[in-house]
C-alpha positions, 0 to 999 in steps of 0.5 A: 408432468401435471396429472391433472394436465394429463388427465384433461387432454385425454379427457379431450381427446375422448371427446374429440374421437367422439365427434369424429366417429359421430361424423362418420355415422352421419356420413355412412348413413347418410341423409335420403331424399323421398322424390316421390313424396310430392305432398312432402319431400318433394314439395319442400325441396322444391321451395329451394329450387330454381323456378319456384318462385314463378310457380303458382299452383295448389302445392306451392304455398302448401307448407311453411318455407322453412325448410326450403330456406335451410337447404338454400343456406347450407348450399350456398355454403357449400356444405353437403345434405349429410354435413350440414345435418351433422352440423346442426346436432354438433352445434346444438350438442356445444350450446347446450354444453355450453349453457350447463357449463355456465349453470353449473360450472362442471367440467364432467357434467358439460361433457356427458350433456356434449356426448349425450346431445351429439350421440342421440338416436334420433339423429340416426332414425329412418324418419326423424334423424336421416330423412332428407324432410324439415322432421329431421330438423326438429330435434337438433333445433329444439336442443339448439333453441332450449339450450340457447335460452337457458343461456340467455336467462343466465348471461349478464346477470346469472340466475345463480352464482357461486362464491368462488369455490366448486364444492360451495353452494349457489346464492341466487343472483336474482335476490342479491345486489349487484355490485358487480359491473356489467362490461360491454364484452358481457353484453356483446355476448348477450346480444350475440345470444338474444339474436341467436335465440331469435334466429333459431326460434324463427327457423323453427317457426318458419319450418311448420304450421304448428309452430304457435307452441313456441310462443308460450315458451319464449314469453315465459322467457322474455318474462323470467329475464325481464324480472331477473334484470329489474331485480338485480338493482343495477343503475338506471341507465344499465337496466334499461340497456339490458332490458332493450337487448332483451327483447332481441329475441322477440324482435329478431322471431317477428322480423324474420316471420315478417321478412318471409310473408314480404317475400310470399307476397312480393312473389305470390300476392299473399302475405302468408306463410302458407295457405293450407292453415293460414289465411281464407281457405283455411278458413274455409276448412275451419268454418266446415269444423265448427259446424254443429254435426253428430256426423263428425268424429275424430276420424272424420273431422268434415262429415259429407253433410257439413260439407253440404250445410256450409255449400248451401249458405254461400251463393258464392261457393254455388256458383261453382258447380265445377269446383263442388264436383271436384270436391265430392267426386276426385282426388281423396273424394273419389268416386263420391265423397259419401263413400269415401269422406274425407279423414282427419285434416284432408279437407285442408288438401281436398279443396286446394286440390279441387280448386286447382282441377276444377280450372279455378286457381288462377293464382294465390291472391285470386283464390284468397279473395273468393274465399274470403267471399265465401267465409263472409257467406258463412259467418253470416250465416252462423250469425242469422242462425242457418248455421249452428256452431258445434259446442264441443271443446277446440284446443285449435281452429285447425284441429277436430273438435271434440267432447269431453269423454273424446279428450279423456280418451287421448289420455293413453296415447299422451301417456304412450307418447311421453313415454317414448321420450324414455324410451323410443325402443318399440317405434325406433326404425334405424334407417333404411332409407336410400337415394333412388337412381330415378333418372326422373328430373324430380330426383335428379335436381334434389340429388343435386341440391344436397350435393349428391352424385346421382349416379352414385346416391348411396355413396360408401365412405368407409370400407371398414365402417359399413351401413349395416354396421352403423344401423347395429350400432344405432340399434344398440345406441337405442338400448343404452339410451333407454337404460340412461333415461330411465337412471336419470328419471329416477335421479329427477325424482330424488333430486326433487326430494332433495331439494325439498329437504336442502330447502325445507329441512336445512333451511339452505338456498336449494336448486329448485329454480333449476329443479322447476325449469326441468319440471316446465320442460318435461310438462311442455313435452307432456302437452305437445304430446297431447296436442298431437295424439289430438291431430294423429288419432284419425291415422290409427298408426302409432309409428306416424304419432311417434314421428310427429312427437319424439324430435320436438318432445325429446329434447325437453325431456332431455334437457329437463332430466340433465337440469335434474341431474346437475341440481342433485350434484350440487344440492349434494354438494351442499350437503357435504359442506354442511358435514350432514350425514344419516345420522344426523338427519334422524337424530334431529328433533323434528325427525319424524322418526323421533316423533315417531318413537 
């Protein structure tokens, strides 16, 4: 038997065993449902339950509907919550591995990438991996989306190609004439990937209220793809077809969002994804943040005096005394807003609850109309000078504005958040959450939706592998990944230097575009961590910042580091093929060492 065949079979068997073991981890730790979290876990579960469409109160549209769609999808497919969570990680691993195989053509690297993504320790973290909440989808879905984006850029007209020999240095397709014929099979696969990009981006957008961060990345990828297609010198008809198909991610994303908004308009009378960060209620909150007020700070975004100022300029709001009473003395402000000023973004919740408890919540549409009148009056006050807008910097209208000094003050937390992508051991919590045996309908309905037996909500599937074993293993995995990630970070820096050397000293094509893509992914993660630090500073809890940050940023950093690993492998191959030795480098006439001599 061919030794290569035996080796390939053994290699495949190891991957199958690792996949099976990974499934065992998911089933052992299992997803857990915190039904008592009415504004979080239960709120999203409620979106997937019967009767949701007929409900209309202050919590109905408080958050985006994406996780409710996800629950309905896997439930319709007959999957348990545990199996669905494993499958989204499995799909992400396959897609990222396929993207690396297409990009680099190195089976060993592809296998490493597959295992790296599949066994990422985030999957076993208490709040980010196994909690039955939308944040547990962020990491696998981001891996999936970035993998699909790489495939999308590289399909039909690849950004790099090989001349047929594994050891040969790559040539970049964007700068050469495409002589080969584009087949309908290629176009069909391209359409599938393009729709996949749009669908995964749409689900991510619908999952969360801050999804605007997706748009620059998608726009950048679309522009890059269009440039590659135009520079390929294909026939005009072929170019037009590919350009048309290249728009499918954007069209799919827009269509999905539009359908979701249409559903909400049909059932609730508002064409919005949520009414806490969108629409007129959110507009009222944002206008309150804009008030120029020395009492505003990163902890207290809407001081009582700012709220009073917007009330004073709105006759409509002044005619709602019960609403004002609730706003000042109930819920998060109880017993008095001056004693307990609203911290962070809690005005978004306080105003909703106050409208509800004051009896003013007829339905979503009526509330939007009421606050449209209020906001119009506030805008007029800004225009005629009765209200003065803050001159501080706004990262977003839904976030507190900051002074230059306050922005600089975020650098420490931003750096810590970025470091967690390499070593999260300081914040990582192994899964300790468990499903409840409470007979409350909120718990029972949720467990049924997860396909969990309420009488045995924490089943033991494997007698030889306990929850304690899985928890200990997850902590060992965290340690392993912290070491591996630091090695990859060193390789990332080395790969940049090597690419510069190949390009500038050897005058050969380097893996510069791949390195640039990796750098952009790391920069994206850094800026996202900065924006989260801006939002979560008022909490003064590092774990909460970790919870909001790492599920999204870790996939960017991980794929960026792995891209550098692939680029280094190819650049080393280029050096080997050019037969460059250390002695050759030193002996060059323009060598810095020679110049110094």
